[in-house]
N, C-alpha and C positions, 0 to 999 in steps of 0.2 A: 194897794188897798189899804184903808186906814184901820186903826185898832178897833173902832167901834163896830166895823162890819165884821171883823174876825170874831169878836166875842158874840155877835148876834149869830154868826153861822154855827157856833159850837153849842147853843142852846138846845135843850131838848124840845122836841116837837110838841110835847104835852103842854108846854107853857106858852105856846103860840096859838094865835087866833086863827081859824080858818078863813081862806080868802073866798067869800061868798060868790058863788056862781062859777068857781074854778075847779075843775075836776082833773086830777092828775093821776096816771097809772104808773108814773116812774118811780118805783119803790126805793131806788138807790140815791134819791135826791134828798139833800138836807131839809127841803120844805115839804116833803111828803109826810102826812100824819099817820100813815099806817092804814087809813080807810079811804084812800084815793081822793083826799082833799089836800089842796095847797095851802100852806101856811106862810107863804111869802107876803110881805106888806104890799108889794106891787110886783107885777111880772112885765117882761119884756120879750116880746116876739118878734123875730126877724128872720131873714134880712129883708131890707126894703124892697129888693128887686124881686121877691117871690111872686110867681104866677099861678101857683097851685098850692094846695095844702101840704104836698110832698115836699115842697121846698122850704117849709117854714121850720123853725127851731125855737125851743125856749131858751132865750139867752139868760134867763134867771137860774136855770139848772146849775147846781153844785153837787158834785158827788159826796155822799156820806163817806166818812172816814170809817173803815171797818177795824 
């Protein structure tokens, strides 16, 4: 991971914009704004071989440092 991504991951969610149309319930993700919105600039969902919603994961998830 490059240093640009590292600094972005440590920003507070209050300085980030909400990703329109994306709802997120994962409160321990660095991209969660505290009101069930995602603040990631883009998201990645996978894996490509998924055949149902239970097979999918948000590959953009990064756990908040507590």
